[in-house]
GUMAR-825147 format. One record per residue (C-alpha): residue number from 1; x, y, z. Coordinates in steps of 0.001 Angstrom, whole numbers. Layout:
% GUMAR-825147
+-----+---------+---------+---------+
: num :       X :       Y :       Z :
+-----+---------+---------+---------+
: NUM :       X :       Y :       Z :
...
+-----+---------+---------+---------+
This chain:
% GUMAR-825147
+-----+---------+---------+---------+
: num :       X :       Y :       Z :
+-----+---------+---------+---------+
:   1 :  -52073 :  159039 :  -94964 :
:   2 :  -52036 :  155594 :  -93323 :
:   3 :  -54775 :  152882 :  -94330 :
:   4 :  -57821 :  153204 :  -92546 :
:   5 :  -57606 :  149865 :  -90713 :
:   6 :  -54173 :  150771 :  -89520 :
:   7 :  -55504 :  154108 :  -87979 :
:   8 :  -58253 :  152112 :  -86424 :
:   9 :  -55901 :  149860 :  -84554 :
:  10 :  -53424 :  152761 :  -83429 :
:  11 :  -56447 :  154575 :  -82111 :
:  12 :  -57864 :  151799 :  -80011 :
:  13 :  -54617 :  150410 :  -78803 :
:  14 :  -53426 :  153760 :  -77363 :
:  15 :  -55337 :  153162 :  -74345 :
:  16 :  -53348 :  150283 :  -72992 :
:  17 :  -50576 :  147942 :  -74328 :
:  18 :  -52980 :  144963 :  -73436 :
:  19 :  -56731 :  145590 :  -74143 :
:  20 :  -59158 :  143130 :  -72620 :
:  21 :  -62484 :  143585 :  -74365 :
:  22 :  -65959 :  142637 :  -72421 :
:  23 :  -68615 :  141820 :  -74651 :
:  24 :  -70408 :  144604 :  -76045 :
:  25 :  -73693 :  144795 :  -74633 :
:  26 :  -73030 :  143267 :  -71340 :
:  27 :  -73217 :  144850 :  -67833 :
:  28 :  -69903 :  146608 :  -66958 :
:  29 :  -68860 :  144765 :  -63754 :
:  30 :  -66368 :  147497 :  -62868 :
:  31 :  -69297 :  149713 :  -62115 :
:  32 :  -71457 :  149653 :  -58819 :
:  33 :  -72573 :  146200 :  -57758 :
:  34 :  -72607 :  144196 :  -61000 :
:  35 :  -72949 :  147106 :  -63317 :
:  36 :  -75956 :  148603 :  -61343 :
:  37 :  -76169 :  151446 :  -58605 :
:  38 :  -79295 :  152089 :  -56655 :
:  39 :  -79444 :  155117 :  -54601 :
:  40 :  -82155 :  155722 :  -51918 :
:  41 :  -83359 :  159176 :  -50806 :
:  42 :  -85531 :  157870 :  -47815 :
:  43 :  -88851 :  158438 :  -49718 :
:  44 :  -89687 :  157533 :  -53451 :
:  45 :  -87091 :  158976 :  -55914 :
:  46 :  -87195 :  158845 :  -59838 :
:  47 :  -84136 :  159607 :  -61770 :
:  48 :  -85176 :  161271 :  -65295 :
:  49 :  -81835 :  162499 :  -67019 :
:  50 :  -78213 :  161954 :  -67036 :
:  51 :  -75182 :  163798 :  -67987 :
:  52 :  -71432 :  162703 :  -68232 :
:  53 :  -68819 :  165397 :  -67055 :
:  54 :  -65466 :  165910 :  -68643 :
:  55 :  -63877 :  164099 :  -65970 :
:  56 :  -66190 :  161133 :  -66581 :
:  57 :  -67932 :  161571 :  -63287 :
:  58 :  -71963 :  160966 :  -63738 :
:  59 :  -74561 :  163490 :  -62937 :
:  60 :  -78130 :  162278 :  -62509 :
:  61 :  -81285 :  164287 :  -62019 :
:  62 :  -84579 :  163539 :  -61015 :
:  63 :  -87075 :  164369 :  -58156 :
:  64 :  -87201 :  163017 :  -54679 :
:  65 :  -90286 :  162818 :  -52432 :
:  66 :  -90487 :  164174 :  -48833 :
:  67 :  -93838 :  164259 :  -46683 :
:  68 :  -95340 :  167083 :  -48514 :
:  69 :  -92895 :  168122 :  -51305 :
:  70 :  -91424 :  166924 :  -54366 :
:  71 :  -87917 :  168377 :  -54742 :
:  72 :  -85240 :  168455 :  -57369 :
:  73 :  -82855 :  165646 :  -56656 :
:  74 :  -79265 :  165263 :  -57930 :
:  75 :  -76507 :  162483 :  -57328 :
:  76 :  -73085 :  162645 :  -58829 :
:  77 :  -71367 :  159420 :  -59065 :
:  78 :  -67488 :  158508 :  -59649 :
:  79 :  -66500 :  156625 :  -62536 :
:  80 :  -66911 :  153385 :  -60634 :
:  81 :  -70267 :  154220 :  -59449 :
:  82 :  -69657 :  155410 :  -55947 :
:  83 :  -71474 :  158595 :  -54671 :
:  84 :  -69214 :  161606 :  -55221 :
:  85 :  -68624 :  162931 :  -51483 :
:  86 :  -66966 :  166135 :  -52885 :
:  87 :  -70468 :  167024 :  -54272 :
:  88 :  -73387 :  168145 :  -52199 :
:  89 :  -74148 :  166020 :  -49057 :
:  90 :  -72285 :  162701 :  -49470 :
:  91 :  -72882 :  162879 :  -53374 :
:  92 :  -76616 :  164117 :  -53177 :
:  93 :  -78260 :  167317 :  -53556 :
:  94 :  -81828 :  168284 :  -52721 :
:  95 :  -83595 :  171572 :  -53932 :
:  96 :  -86738 :  172923 :  -53006 :
:  97 :  -88540 :  175295 :  -55400 :
:  98 :  -92211 :  174723 :  -54251 :
:  99 :  -94452 :  171950 :  -53393 :
: 100 :  -93716 :  170234 :  -56741 :
: 101 :  -90367 :  169947 :  -58573 :
: 102 :  -89650 :  167682 :  -61237 :
: 103 :  -86099 :  167671 :  -62767 :
: 104 :  -86571 :  166434 :  -65979 :
: 105 :  -83356 :  167390 :  -67955 :
: 106 :  -79715 :  167945 :  -66931 :
: 107 :  -76894 :  169389 :  -68851 :
: 108 :  -73114 :  170363 :  -68100 :
: 109 :  -71800 :  173656 :  -69275 :
: 110 :  -68304 :  174084 :  -70556 :
: 111 :  -67030 :  175237 :  -67155 :
: 112 :  -68572 :  172385 :  -65403 :
: 113 :  -71503 :  174106 :  -63944 :
: 114 :  -74730 :  172038 :  -63920 :
: 115 :  -77872 :  173280 :  -65427 :
: 116 :  -81384 :  171478 :  -64554 :
: 117 :  -84538 :  172115 :  -66311 :
: 118 :  -87577 :  171281 :  -64029 :
: 119 :  -91279 :  171529 :  -63705 :
: 120 :  -92696 :  173478 :  -60465 :
: 121 :  -96302 :  173466 :  -59224 :
: 122 :  -96934 :  176771 :  -61091 :
: 123 :  -96595 :  175029 :  -64305 :
: 124 :  -93484 :  177203 :  -65038 :
: 125 :  -90068 :  176251 :  -66630 :
: 126 :  -87725 :  176306 :  -63482 :
: 127 :  -84099 :  176493 :  -64458 :
: 128 :  -81519 :  175846 :  -61757 :
: 129 :  -77703 :  176162 :  -61900 :
: 130 :  -75258 :  174620 :  -59661 :
: 131 :  -71433 :  174962 :  -58845 :
: 132 :  -69254 :  172161 :  -59435 :
: 133 :  -69634 :  171252 :  -55947 :
: 134 :  -73335 :  171140 :  -55910 :
: 135 :  -74031 :  174502 :  -54556 :
: 136 :  -76637 :  176897 :  -56105 :
: 137 :  -74845 :  179228 :  -58402 :
: 138 :  -76089 :  182805 :  -57029 :
: 139 :  -74961 :  184402 :  -60244 :
: 140 :  -78099 :  182613 :  -62096 :
: 141 :  -81480 :  183830 :  -61713 :
: 142 :  -82502 :  184396 :  -58099 :
: 143 :  -80303 :  182578 :  -55902 :
: 144 :  -79484 :  179965 :  -58577 :
: 145 :  -83134 :  179698 :  -59774 :
: 146 :  -84799 :  181116 :  -62821 :
: 147 :  -88543 :  180759 :  -63507 :
: 148 :  -90202 :  181434 :  -66988 :
: 149 :  -93857 :  181566 :  -66592 :
: 150 :  -95419 :  179811 :  -69352 :
: 151 :  -98360 :  177411 :  -69270 :
: 152 :  -97323 :  173812 :  -69721 :
: 153 :  -99428 :  170720 :  -70178 :
: 154 :  -96879 :  168001 :  -70390 :
: 155 :  -95649 :  167753 :  -66695 :
: 156 :  -92465 :  165736 :  -67031 :
: 157 :  -91491 :  165968 :  -70864 :
: 158 :  -89131 :  168773 :  -71348 :
: 159 :  -85543 :  168684 :  -72769 :
: 160 :  -82500 :  171036 :  -72496 :
: 161 :  -79460 :  171877 :  -74308 :
: 162 :  -76508 :  174344 :  -73971 :
: 163 :  -75183 :  176224 :  -76833 :
: 164 :  -71372 :  176701 :  -77373 :
: 165 :  -71670 :  180269 :  -76399 :
: 166 :  -73371 :  179261 :  -73044 :
: 167 :  -77023 :  180080 :  -73770 :
: 168 :  -79522 :  177639 :  -72633 :
: 169 :  -82263 :  176183 :  -75021 :
: 170 :  -85316 :  174404 :  -73287 :
: 171 :  -87989 :  172961 :  -75228 :
: 172 :  -91466 :  171573 :  -73961 :
: 173 :  -95217 :  172156 :  -74844 :
: 174 :  -97221 :  175437 :  -74366 :
: 175 : -100991 :  175531 :  -74546 :
: 176 : -102804 :  178200 :  -76680 :
: 177 : -106021 :  177645 :  -74834 :
: 178 : -107067 :  174906 :  -77269 :
: 179 : -104410 :  172752 :  -78188 :
: 180 : -100752 :  172144 :  -77199 :
: 181 :  -97901 :  173594 :  -79449 :
: 182 :  -94168 :  172999 :  -79681 :
: 183 :  -92391 :  175557 :  -77306 :
: 184 :  -88926 :  176775 :  -77348 :
: 185 :  -87311 :  179069 :  -74847 :
: 186 :  -83627 :  180516 :  -75048 :
: 187 :  -82100 :  181983 :  -71914 :
: 188 :  -78958 :  184169 :  -71476 :
: 189 :  -76086 :  182629 :  -69317 :
: 190 :  -77558 :  184530 :  -66208 :
: 191 :  -80938 :  182972 :  -66540 :
: 192 :  -82872 :  185755 :  -68295 :
: 193 :  -84754 :  185088 :  -71336 :
: 194 :  -82812 :  186063 :  -74517 :
: 195 :  -84620 :  188856 :  -76200 :
: 196 :  -82918 :  188191 :  -79489 :
: 197 :  -84605 :  184776 :  -79686 :
: 198 :  -88230 :  184399 :  -81156 :
: 199 :  -90813 :  186674 :  -79349 :
: 200 :  -88973 :  187962 :  -76314 :
: 201 :  -87089 :  184812 :  -75944 :
: 202 :  -89633 :  182208 :  -76657 :
: 203 :  -91297 :  180470 :  -79695 :
: 204 :  -94578 :  178583 :  -79784 :
: 205 :  -95234 :  176612 :  -82909 :
: 206 :  -98552 :  174724 :  -83705 :
: 207 :  -98837 :  171437 :  -85460 :
: 208 : -101199 :  169055 :  -86283 :
: 209 : -105169 :  169048 :  -86074 :
: 210 : -105267 :  168491 :  -82147 :
: 211 : -102029 :  169730 :  -81049 :
: 212 :  -98260 :  168708 :  -80567 :
: 213 :  -95762 :  168289 :  -77962 :
: 214 :  -91841 :  168892 :  -78085 :
: 215 :  -90066 :  166350 :  -75856 :
: 216 :  -86493 :  166566 :  -77154 :
: 217 :  -83846 :  168940 :  -78434 :
: 218 :  -80469 :  168734 :  -80287 :
: 219 :  -78294 :  171489 :  -81653 :
: 220 :  -76775 :  171484 :  -84815 :
: 221 :  -73089 :  172439 :  -85631 :
: 222 :  -74440 :  175503 :  -87299 :
: 223 :  -76360 :  176461 :  -84322 :
: 224 :  -79846 :  175525 :  -85667 :
: 225 :  -82058 :  174231 :  -82996 :
: 226 :  -83998 :  170745 :  -83854 :
: 227 :  -87049 :  170011 :  -81535 :
: 228 :  -88383 :  166676 :  -81629 :
: 229 :  -91788 :  165443 :  -80518 :
: 230 :  -95328 :  164213 :  -81718 :
: 231 :  -98161 :  165818 :  -83551 :
: 232 : -101742 :  164899 :  -84158 :
: 233 : -102719 :  164147 :  -87697 :
: 234 : -106408 :  164195 :  -86621 :
: 235 : -106721 :  160423 :  -85886 :
: 236 : -103428 :  159507 :  -84278 :
: 237 :  -99994 :  161044 :  -83381 :
: 238 :  -97034 :  161037 :  -85937 :
: 239 :  -93300 :  162030 :  -85274 :
: 240 :  -92749 :  165696 :  -85698 :
: 241 :  -89643 :  167726 :  -86106 :
: 242 :  -89117 :  171288 :  -86061 :
: 243 :  -85982 :  173012 :  -87172 :
: 244 :  -85350 :  176702 :  -85938 :
: 245 :  -82862 :  179261 :  -86967 :
: 246 :  -80612 :  180655 :  -84421 :
: 247 :  -82949 :  183652 :  -83888 :
: 248 :  -85904 :  181324 :  -83394 :
: 249 :  -87596 :  181719 :  -86686 :
: 250 :  -88706 :  178651 :  -88373 :
: 251 :  -85884 :  177236 :  -90948 :
: 252 :  -87764 :  177228 :  -94335 :
: 253 :  -84930 :  174996 :  -95878 :
: 254 :  -86230 :  171936 :  -93610 :
: 255 :  -89516 :  169888 :  -94203 :
: 256 :  -92311 :  172094 :  -94933 :
: 257 :  -91772 :  175579 :  -93903 :
: 258 :  -89470 :  174352 :  -90835 :
: 259 :  -91741 :  171346 :  -89858 :
: 260 :  -91492 :  167650 :  -90625 :
: 261 :  -94048 :  164930 :  -89693 :
: 262 :  -93712 :  161423 :  -90161 :
: 263 :  -96147 :  158323 :  -89741 :
: 264 :  -93952 :  155408 :  -88544 :
: 265 :  -96266 :  152600 :  -87835 :
: 266 :  -99953 :  151822 :  -88657 :
: 267 : -101358 :  153393 :  -85496 :
: 268 : -100348 :  155812 :  -82966 :
: 269 :  -96554 :  156737 :  -82177 :
: 270 :  -94444 :  159107 :  -79990 :
: 271 :  -91081 :  160552 :  -80408 :
: 272 :  -89126 :  161505 :  -77448 :
: 273 :  -85678 :  161690 :  -78232 :
: 274 :  -83239 :  163296 :  -81190 :
: 275 :  -79545 :  162952 :  -81992 :
: 276 :  -77621 :  164390 :  -85043 :
: 277 :  -74906 :  162493 :  -86572 :
: 278 :  -71490 :  163607 :  -87696 :
: 279 :  -72670 :  164116 :  -91278 :
: 280 :  -75574 :  166102 :  -90086 :
: 281 :  -78305 :  163554 :  -90630 :
: 282 :  -80923 :  163601 :  -87692 :
: 283 :  -82157 :  160579 :  -85922 :
: 284 :  -85433 :  160700 :  -83942 :
: 285 :  -86563 :  157853 :  -81625 :
: 286 :  -89502 :  156853 :  -79736 :
: 287 :  -92064 :  154005 :  -79916 :
: 288 :  -95030 :  152991 :  -82029 :
: 289 :  -98290 :  151375 :  -80616 :
: 290 :  -99474 :  148551 :  -82773 :
: 291 : -102065 :  145697 :  -82780 :
: 292 :  -99441 :  143048 :  -82373 :
: 293 :  -99525 :  141166 :  -78987 :
: 294 :  -96649 :  143447 :  -77834 :
: 295 :  -98465 :  146442 :  -78294 :
: 296 :  -95369 :  148792 :  -78360 :
: 297 :  -92196 :  148680 :  -80163 :
: 298 :  -89154 :  150687 :  -80436 :
: 299 :  -88874 :  153072 :  -83442 :
: 300 :  -86602 :  155244 :  -85146 :
: 301 :  -86496 :  157592 :  -88296 :
: 302 :  -83454 :  159174 :  -89879 :
: 303 :  -83711 :  162343 :  -91935 :
: 304 :  -81592 :  164127 :  -94643 :
: 305 :  -80459 :  167621 :  -93605 :
: 306 :  -83477 :  168908 :  -95510 :
: 307 :  -85890 :  166922 :  -93534 :
: 308 :  -86576 :  164153 :  -95869 :
: 309 :  -86442 :  160608 :  -95011 :
: 310 :  -83062 :  158587 :  -95406 :
: 311 :  -84041 :  155739 :  -97602 :
: 312 :  -80651 :  154255 :  -96887 :
: 313 :  -81777 :  153708 :  -93122 :
: 314 :  -84252 :  150924 :  -92178 :
: 315 :  -87245 :  150565 :  -94406 :
: 316 :  -87743 :  154039 :  -96081 :
: 317 :  -86025 :  155668 :  -93424 :
: 318 :  -87821 :  154151 :  -90562 :
: 319 :  -86943 :  151262 :  -88403 :
: 320 :  -89388 :  149447 :  -86061 :
: 321 :  -87773 :  146761 :  -83656 :
: 322 :  -90351 :  144431 :  -82926 :
: 323 :  -90404 :  141769 :  -79898 :
: 324 :  -92647 :  139503 :  -78160 :
: 325 :  -92694 :  142220 :  -75326 :
: 326 :  -93857 :  145641 :  -74685 :
: 327 :  -91031 :  147835 :  -75466 :
: 328 :  -91255 :  151768 :  -74582 :
: 329 :  -88204 :  153715 :  -75853 :
: 330 :  -87151 :  156621 :  -73709 :
: 331 :  -83801 :  157864 :  -75311 :
: 332 :  -81237 :  157342 :  -78017 :
: 333 :  -77700 :  157964 :  -78298 :
: 334 :  -74766 :  157526 :  -80905 :
: 335 :  -71521 :  155463 :  -80076 :
: 336 :  -68272 :  156506 :  -81142 :
: 337 :  -68502 :  154008 :  -84234 :
: 338 :  -71529 :  155795 :  -85328 :
: 339 :  -73681 :  152980 :  -84133 :
: 340 :  -77112 :  153871 :  -82409 :
: 341 :  -78300 :  152628 :  -79059 :
: 342 :  -81900 :  153161 :  -78091 :
: 343 :  -82845 :  152724 :  -74278 :
: 344 :  -86264 :  152220 :  -72578 :
: 345 :  -88263 :  149720 :  -70647 :
: 346 :  -89315 :  146373 :  -71381 :
: 347 :  -92826 :  144975 :  -69919 :
: 348 :  -92805 :  141185 :  -69471 :
: 349 :  -95019 :  138725 :  -67567 :
: 350 :  -92743 :  138847 :  -64595 :
: 351 :  -92152 :  142720 :  -64523 :
: 352 :  -90608 :  145835 :  -66178 :
: 353 :  -86897 :  145866 :  -66834 :
: 354 :  -84408 :  148366 :  -68343 :
: 355 :  -83792 :  147385 :  -71987 :
: 356 :  -81063 :  148589 :  -74534 :
: 357 :  -80763 :  147895 :  -78282 :
: 358 :  -77975 :  148490 :  -80549 :
: 359 :  -78291 :  149393 :  -84377 :
: 360 :  -75931 :  149370 :  -87107 :
: 361 :  -75523 :  152662 :  -89107 :
: 362 :  -78125 :  151338 :  -91739 :
: 363 :  -80640 :  150777 :  -88996 :
: 364 :  -80310 :  146895 :  -88802 :
: 365 :  -79822 :  145215 :  -85239 :
: 366 :  -76363 :  144638 :  -84399 :
: 367 :  -76207 :  141184 :  -83546 :
: 368 :  -72606 :  141445 :  -81957 :
: 369 :  -74296 :  143328 :  -79184 :
: 370 :  -75754 :  141737 :  -76170 :
: 371 :  -78182 :  138969 :  -77258 :
: 372 :  -79054 :  139452 :  -80731 :
: 373 :  -78657 :  143278 :  -80518 :
: 374 :  -80449 :  143930 :  -77158 :
: 375 :  -79813 :  143899 :  -73373 :
: 376 :  -82200 :  143412 :  -70836 :
: 377 :  -81375 :  144351 :  -66977 :
: 378 :  -83488 :  143332 :  -64323 :
: 379 :  -82929 :  145330 :  -61274 :
: 380 :  -85738 :  144988 :  -58741 :
: 381 :  -88867 :  143427 :  -60774 :
: 382 :  -90516 :  146468 :  -61760 :
: 383 :  -87941 :  149180 :  -63176 :
: 384 :  -88414 :  152117 :  -65147 :
: 385 :  -85598 :  153409 :  -67660 :
: 386 :  -85900 :  157008 :  -68457 :
: 387 :  -82634 :  158142 :  -70233 :
: 388 :  -79055 :  157326 :  -71318 :
: 389 :  -75873 :  158957 :  -72103 :
: 390 :  -72726 :  157758 :  -73862 :
: 391 :  -69391 :  158064 :  -72333 :
: 392 :  -66387 :  159340 :  -74147 :
: 393 :  -64937 :  155859 :  -74151 :
: 394 :  -68212 :  154278 :  -75519 :
: 395 :  -69805 :  152796 :  -72550 :
: 396 :  -73344 :  153379 :  -72078 :
: 397 :  -75186 :  154807 :  -69017 :
: 398 :  -78866 :  154225 :  -68354 :
: 399 :  -80756 :  155880 :  -65543 :
: 400 :  -84229 :  155418 :  -64069 :
: 401 :  -86005 :  153983 :  -61072 :
: 402 :  -86470 :  150687 :  -59408 :
: 403 :  -88633 :  149683 :  -56378 :
: 404 :  -87263 :  148604 :  -53071 :
: 405 :  -88784 :  146043 :  -50335 :
: 406 :  -90829 :  149088 :  -49045 :
: 407 :  -92283 :  149982 :  -52484 :
: 408 :  -90251 :  153042 :  -52947 :
: 409 :  -88859 :  153891 :  -56150 :
: 410 :  -85035 :  154750 :  -55841 :
: 411 :  -82374 :  156353 :  -58265 :
: 412 :  -81180 :  153507 :  -60576 :
: 413 :  -78092 :  153799 :  -62760 :
: 414 :  -76884 :  150965 :  -64901 :
: 415 :  -73618 :  150838 :  -67248 :
: 416 :  -73170 :  148869 :  -70079 :
: 417 :  -69862 :  147845 :  -71885 :
: 418 :  -69008 :  149029 :  -75447 :
: 419 :  -65622 :  148628 :  -76838 :
: 420 :  -65129 :  149818 :  -80325 :
: 421 :  -64268 :  146542 :  -82260 :
: 422 :  -60680 :  145966 :  -83654 :
: 423 :  -60732 :  145047 :  -87406 :
: 424 :  -59828 :  141257 :  -88350 :
: 425 :  -56292 :  140511 :  -89750 :
: 426 :  -54589 :  143386 :  -88348 :
: 427 :  -51091 :  142856 :  -87029 :
: 428 :  -49900 :  144147 :  -83708 :
: 429 :  -47100 :  146790 :  -84351 :
: 430 :  -45188 :  149495 :  -82479 :
: 431 :  -43368 :  152413 :  -83679 :
: 432 :  -40849 :  154652 :  -81706 :
: 433 :  -42994 :  157768 :  -82132 :
: 434 :  -43073 :  160706 :  -79650 :
: 435 :  -46308 :  160608 :  -77546 :
: 436 :  -48113 :  163846 :  -77193 :
: 437 :  -49847 :  164556 :  -74009 :
: 438 :  -53281 :  166484 :  -74106 :
: 439 :  -54430 :  168629 :  -71013 :
: 440 :  -57342 :  168514 :  -70238 :
: 441 :  -58294 :  165175 :  -71927 :
: 442 :  -61134 :  164448 :  -72094 :
: 443 :  -62177 :  167924 :  -73047 :
: 444 :  -65263 :  169905 :  -74047 :
: 445 :  -64045 :  173204 :  -75759 :
: 446 :  -60257 :  173121 :  -76099 :
: 447 :  -57127 :  171192 :  -75124 :
: 448 :  -53398 :  172064 :  -75244 :
: 449 :  -51248 :  169513 :  -76722 :
: 450 :  -47761 :  169160 :  -75208 :
: 451 :  -44652 :  167849 :  -77190 :
: 452 :  -41423 :  166635 :  -75629 :
: 453 :  -39413 :  168472 :  -78231 :
: 454 :  -39968 :  171609 :  -80189 :
: 455 :  -41044 :  171600 :  -83829 :
: 456 :  -41172 :  174035 :  -86819 :
: 457 :  -43602 :  174541 :  -89566 :
: 458 :  -45361 :  171291 :  -88609 :
: 459 :  -49078 :  170174 :  -89384 :
: 460 :  -51402 :  168724 :  -86910 :
: 461 :  -54023 :  166270 :  -88463 :
: 462 :  -56833 :  164872 :  -86408 :
: 463 :  -58804 :  161638 :  -87456 :
: 464 :  -62103 :  160096 :  -86263 :
: 465 :  -62415 :  156410 :  -85290 :
: 466 :  -62754 :  155138 :  -88980 :
: 467 :  -59728 :  157176 :  -90159 :
: 468 :  -61474 :  160116 :  -91775 :
: 469 :  -59465 :  163506 :  -91590 :
: 470 :  -61663 :  165808 :  -89476 :
: 471 :  -59110 :  168677 :  -88592 :
: 472 :  -55858 :  169895 :  -90036 :
: 473 :  -53766 :  172763 :  -88765 :
: 474 :  -50888 :  174017 :  -90561 :
: 475 :  -47526 :  176041 :  -89971 :
: 476 :  -47229 :  175315 :  -86552 :
: 477 :  -44127 :  175848 :  -84550 :
: 478 :  -43201 :  175493 :  -80902 :
: 479 :  -43703 :  172773 :  -78276 :
: 480 :  -47281 :  173154 :  -77731 :
: 481 :  -50641 :  173527 :  -79475 :
: 482 :  -54042 :  174604 :  -78522 :
: 483 :  -56665 :  172596 :  -80201 :
: 484 :  -60289 :  173833 :  -80189 :
: 485 :  -63186 :  171417 :  -80392 :
: 486 :  -64665 :  173186 :  -83660 :
: 487 :  -67600 :  170971 :  -84983 :
: 488 :  -66229 :  167758 :  -83293 :
: 489 :  -69087 :  165521 :  -81609 :
: 490 :  -68486 :  163804 :  -78388 :
: 491 :  -66230 :  160689 :  -79100 :
: 492 :  -62415 :  159599 :  -79518 :
: 493 :  -60100 :  160841 :  -81949 :
: 494 :  -56557 :  160431 :  -83073 :
: 495 :  -53994 :  163179 :  -83391 :
: 496 :  -50893 :  163052 :  -85417 :
: 497 :  -47924 :  165921 :  -85584 :
: 498 :  -46132 :  165802 :  -89063 :
: 499 :  -42938 :  167697 :  -89811 :
: 500 :  -41223 :  167466 :  -93420 :
: 501 :  -43632 :  164823 :  -94321 :
: 502 :  -42851 :  162443 :  -91302 :
: 503 :  -44956 :  161616 :  -88437 :
: 504 :  -43110 :  163080 :  -85231 :
: 505 :  -45761 :  162612 :  -82635 :
: 506 :  -48998 :  160770 :  -82122 :
: 507 :  -51625 :  160305 :  -79278 :
: 508 :  -55387 :  160171 :  -78564 :
: 509 :  -57704 :  162985 :  -77579 :
: 510 :  -61213 :  162389 :  -76155 :
: 511 :  -64202 :  165226 :  -76769 :
: 512 :  -66699 :  165133 :  -73895 :
: 513 :  -70112 :  166867 :  -73693 :
+-----+---------+---------+---------+
């Protein structure tokens, strides 16, 4: 096997013979207007969620007001930030459910269809599925819309994830008449509740003395479901995680009977995002309320797979990023290098701005990113960031809203540079290797690797960005290979074809969600 530092260099240099690196944590000037895009719907609109398609296009979901309605609003952007005219009406789609519809989470299926999780005026879950051109998918629910009649108390804090088999997992909060509980629903691919999950498709989990709310969800490689939010301890709120088995029962190998609560600061705290690392460790993100002049600060906690805090992360598994400003976190994400980004909004004396902070894998601030680990982006004076997504190439997309001159909120998208660093001391070199071609690339479920010449009894090895072997396929013959994603998380990978102990082809592949 090649030394790790050589693999890293090959991996990164395959994109171009000459790589120009923008500063990590700077606005991407190739996107929109100086890294920013503002989309007006005529009335106030608010972007609440974002997903990246396999082709790199960006889907943003939220709501747009009309004279008497709140409607689901979608915009799809090209990779350079322009509205995608092949989608909806000039890149926009408006969907009316009833007098109130808030799209709070969006996800992309393996076939490219778009699923939106929304709240409607009847306090129901509304799942809506769209074809790739933005039209409603009539094979889903009734005319593309599926309603689940559950009383919810948290209006705009729900989350959505799609399993590899296409089933849809939605989390939020249900009310038992006294308190809010963690709530999880799973739907089949046609929008009906999955009767093999929980109680006829739903699960309600009470936590804490005065209730709890689930605000985020992530799926493990083994299919288990991790819901994250906050729970009352009787005096204030703590981070709360619940892990469910694939049938909806609580996973007793996690925390205390499937439930883990963690006080992060001295006072109140709210967890609203969760991601799962390649090694299975779980990172929960949110913010704490404190007595400092700032009042609120970004916070994270990392857990082992059994739910115990990871003492190798931050201070006893916890990180609080303290500044002189009021910082409210809304989302976290993982970069291809394993570093962590956290997005939200920063309240200053002059207004509210988007803010993005980057952390090393041990929870310390990444001082190579932005200004001492953080980027602040002022769009229009009073801006609110609500979500983020990490592209396959590592660039970071933040979405939310900003006010215009008429005091209307508008969809706002910001893209930030992130290029995996090249290790120091590496000499440039070239090798007359055959290049393999992958199609599709990026891919979500599988790709086909094509080779110029046939091979016999060969081995395909796939490495991640730090040179760790993640897939090995043996005894291959022919001139193409179908490579399934298996357990690979989103990111960049290096593939090598070896025959008779010699490398005969090499190339890069990208896994996208």
